[in-house]
ZADREN-685890 format. One record per residue (C-alpha): residue number from 1; residue in one letter; x, y, z. Coordinates in nm, 2 decimals. Example, Ala and Ser with C-alpha at 12.3 -4.5 7.8 and 13.67 -1.06 7.14 Angstrom:
<nodes>
{num=1; residuo=A; x=1.23; y=-0.45; z=0.78} $
{num=2; residuo=S; x=1.37; y=-0.11; z=0.71} $
</nodes>
This chain:
<nodes>
{num=1; residuo=M; x=5.26; y=-9.21; z=-11.12} $
{num=2; residuo=P; x=5.00; y=-9.26; z=-11.40} $
{num=3; residuo=L; x=5.14; y=-9.32; z=-11.74} $
{num=4; residuo=E; x=4.95; y=-9.01; z=-11.87} $
{num=5; residuo=T; x=5.12; y=-8.79; z=-11.61} $
{num=6; residuo=F; x=5.46; y=-8.94; z=-11.68} $
{num=7; residuo=L; x=5.44; y=-8.89; z=-12.06} $
{num=8; residuo=S; x=5.26; y=-8.55; z=-12.04} $
{num=9; residuo=E; x=5.55; y=-8.41; z=-11.83} $
{num=10; residuo=L; x=5.81; y=-8.53; z=-12.07} $
{num=11; residuo=L; x=5.63; y=-8.40; z=-12.37} $
{num=12; residuo=A; x=5.56; y=-8.07; z=-12.20} $
{num=13; residuo=A; x=5.94; y=-8.04; z=-12.14} $
{num=14; residuo=G; x=5.99; y=-8.05; z=-12.51} $
{num=15; residuo=F; x=6.09; y=-8.42; z=-12.56} $
{num=16; residuo=V; x=5.96; y=-8.62; z=-12.86} $
{num=17; residuo=L; x=5.86; y=-8.97; z=-12.79} $
{num=18; residuo=E; x=6.02; y=-9.21; z=-13.03} $
{num=19; residuo=Q; x=5.94; y=-9.54; z=-12.87} $
{num=20; residuo=L; x=5.76; y=-9.69; z=-12.58} $
{num=21; residuo=I; x=5.80; y=-10.05; z=-12.46} $
{num=22; residuo=E; x=5.65; y=-10.25; z=-12.18} $
{num=23; residuo=P; x=5.87; y=-10.55; z=-12.17} $
{num=24; residuo=R; x=5.69; y=-10.88; z=-12.11} $
{num=25; residuo=P; x=5.83; y=-11.17; z=-11.91} $
{num=26; residuo=T; x=6.02; y=-11.44; z=-12.10} $
{num=27; residuo=A; x=5.90; y=-11.79; z=-12.14} $
{num=28; residuo=A; x=6.18; y=-11.90; z=-11.90} $
{num=29; residuo=L; x=6.00; y=-11.72; z=-11.61} $
{num=30; residuo=R; x=5.69; y=-11.94; z=-11.68} $
{num=31; residuo=E; x=5.90; y=-12.24; z=-11.60} $
{num=32; residuo=I; x=6.03; y=-12.10; z=-11.28} $
{num=33; residuo=D; x=5.72; y=-11.92; z=-11.15} $
{num=34; residuo=E; x=5.40; y=-11.95; z=-11.35} $
{num=35; residuo=A; x=5.19; y=-11.73; z=-11.12} $
{num=36; residuo=M; x=5.45; y=-11.45; z=-11.15} $
{num=37; residuo=Y; x=5.47; y=-11.49; z=-11.52} $
{num=38; residuo=D; x=5.09; y=-11.46; z=-11.55} $
{num=39; residuo=K; x=5.09; y=-11.15; z=-11.33} $
{num=40; residuo=L; x=5.37; y=-10.97; z=-11.51} $
{num=41; residuo=H; x=5.23; y=-11.07; z=-11.85} $
{num=42; residuo=Q; x=4.89; y=-10.91; z=-11.77} $
{num=43; residuo=A; x=5.03; y=-10.60; z=-11.58} $
{num=44; residuo=P; x=5.39; y=-10.52; z=-11.68} $
{num=45; residuo=S; x=5.60; y=-10.35; z=-11.41} $
{num=46; residuo=F; x=5.86; y=-10.20; z=-11.64} $
{num=47; residuo=L; x=5.84; y=-9.92; z=-11.89} $
{num=48; residuo=A; x=6.11; y=-9.82; z=-12.13} $
{num=49; residuo=V; x=6.09; y=-9.50; z=-12.34} $
{num=50; residuo=R; x=6.31; y=-9.35; z=-12.60} $
{num=51; residuo=L; x=6.30; y=-8.98; z=-12.62} $
{num=52; residuo=R; x=6.48; y=-8.72; z=-12.82} $
{num=53; residuo=R; x=6.51; y=-8.35; z=-12.79} $
{num=54; residuo=P; x=6.43; y=-8.17; z=-13.11} $
</nodes>
């Protein structure tokens, strides 16, 4: 699902976005698998949102 759709649906449902985080890989991953580190650093695969209902 595109990020725009994801957030639009939450906001349309009345939620207020307080925080949006796209966690990046840690330096430890670079030591284990540099290719995966580079891939995840450029295109994160996780999204965390903090919402509240007014």
